[in-house]
N, C-alpha and C positions, 0 to 999 in steps of 0.2 A: 704132319708138319707142314702140308703144303697151305689146310686151312689156316693153321697159327700165323703161319707167317704171313698169310696173305691179311688176316687180323691185324696184325701188328704195321704193315704197311700204311691200313686204312687208318688207324688209330694216328700214324705219324703224318697221315696227311692232314686229317682232322684238325690236331694239333698246330700243325705248321698253319693252316688256314683261320684259326681262332688267333695267334699271334700276330699275323698279319692283317686281318680286320683289326685288334687291340690296339696296335700301332697306327694303323691308319686313323682310327676313331678321336686318338692322342692328335693327331694330326690336325683333323677337326675341330674340336674345342680346341686346339690353342690358336685355329685360324679364327672361329666365330670371338673368342674374347679378347685378343690381340689387333686384331685389324681397324685402324682407323675409323673411325665415324663420320669425322667432320667433313663438312661440305668442302671437295675441294677447289682450289683457286687457279685461274688462270689457262684449264683444260680447254682443249678445242677438238673436231674431228669433223666428218663428212656427217657424220650417224650417232644418235645415240641409240642401243636397245636396250628395251627394259622387258625382263626374260619375267615372266608372269610366276608366282608363287600359287596358282590354287584360287579358286573361286567358287562358290556354290550360287546357285540359284540368279546368279548374276550380282552376289553380293562377294565384294573381295577378301578374302583372309588379309591378315594383317599384313603379312610378308609380302602380298603382291600390292598393298596400300601403300607402303611407305616404299617400294619401289618407284612406283607411278610417280610419287610425290619427289624422289629424289630426280626422276628425269624431267619432270615439271621444272624444279628448280634449276636444274642444269639447261635445259633450253631456255628460258626465260634470262638466265646468266648471258647468253651467248655463245654456251658453247658448242652447239651445233645447229646446221638449219634443218634437222628433222627428226622425227621420233619412231622408231619399227616397236610398236608392242605386240610381243608373242607370245604364245600359248593356248591352248584350244580352250580353256575356259574363262581365262584371267584377261584376253588382249582385250576385247570389246570393254569390259568394266572399266579396264586401266585406261583407255582411248577417253572413255564418258569422262573419267575423271580429270585427264588433262585439257580435256576441250571447258570442262567447270573452271578449270583454274588457270584460264584465259590462253593455253595454247591453239591457234589455229587449225580449225580443223584439216584446213588444206597441205599442213606440215604433217601430218600424222601417218602413218603407212600401220595396218594391222593385218597382223599374221594370225588365222584362228586355227590351224591344223596341227597344230606341232604337240606332241603329248612328251617330248624329250628335250633334254638339252640339246641335244645332236642334232634331232629335226626343229630345234627353234633356230640352231645355226644354219641348219640347211635350206629349210623352207625361207627363211628372211631372206639369206642371200637372192633370192627368187624374186622377191618383190622391191629390193633396194636397185639404186643406179650404179653401186658398186661397192665393195668392201674392202678399200683400201687403209680407211682410218674410221676406226669406231668405237666409241665410250659403251662400255656394257655395263650396265648396271644389274647388279642382283644382292640377296642378303651374301654377308660376310663369307660364313662358311662355304657356299656355293662358289666363290669365285676363283679360286683356282683351277678347278676344274671347268669350270665355264673358261676361263682365258683357255686353256688348254686345250677343249674341243672344239672353239672358235679358230683357233689356230689351225687344227687339223684340216679344220674343215675348208679353209683356203682364204682365211680372211689376212692380211696383211698385216695392219698394225691393230692391235687391241687393247687397249686402256680399260682395268677395271676399275670399275665404283662401287663402293659400300653404299646400300640402304641404310639409312639408319636404325636404330634399334638393334634388340635382338632376335633372335630365331623364335618361332612360336612352340617354345618348350624343348623338350629335350628329343622326341622323336625325330624330327628333320634332321638332327645331327647323325643320330643312328644310322638314318636311312642314309643321308650323303655318306657314310663310309662303305657300306656296301654297292652305292650308284657309282662311286669311282671305277671298281672293279667291273660292277655289270658293264658301265659305260667305256670303258676300252674294249671288252670281249664283242660286244655289239659293232664298236666303230670297225674292229678286225673282220669279224663277218661282214658286214658292207662292203669292205675295201675288198675282200675276196670273193666275192658275188660279182661285185664289178670287174676285176681282173679276171673272172672265169666267161664273162659275157653274157651273167643272167641277168643284166638290166640295172636298174639305177635300185632297185630292194629298199626304199625307202623303210618298208615296214619293217627291219630288219632293226632300224634305229630308234626304234619305241622303247 
């Protein structure tokens, strides 16, 4: 009876987790297809933050390129006086694209250590002059998690803006549905470590 009862309990847990994942995936898909891609008009902030979407051997993935291009567009339209490019592989190539597109080098900040959205938020705040008002640029499917992450990490006002175009296939959408929950767990562990006096514990945010 004990083994059978345990098996049923595990089965219910797995079934519940599968339902939660499927619902989350449906929300991610809806955001990806319904979020407007048109260039916003009249937005302004202290800083534009561009989240990297990956790169390989210095070459940007399509998602990183479209994010960087949207940030350049915003800067040239006068939306903010500086841009932060963040991401361990994509930040430097995105900054290169921005400079080649006419953005002055002195208004570009580059953060190259972060390996997750949580670290994007934390490490970017360490090189910025303030976190009061930012424009956050990423792919559409990533925006809800990005907005919540940056708010949880202490940013006062976060306006999210989608890069043009769709995601690089279906894989990022399936990954995002998982990342939402892993992101929440990592944040919880990080906050617990700080509360227990275990130090910054930045590696918990990977």
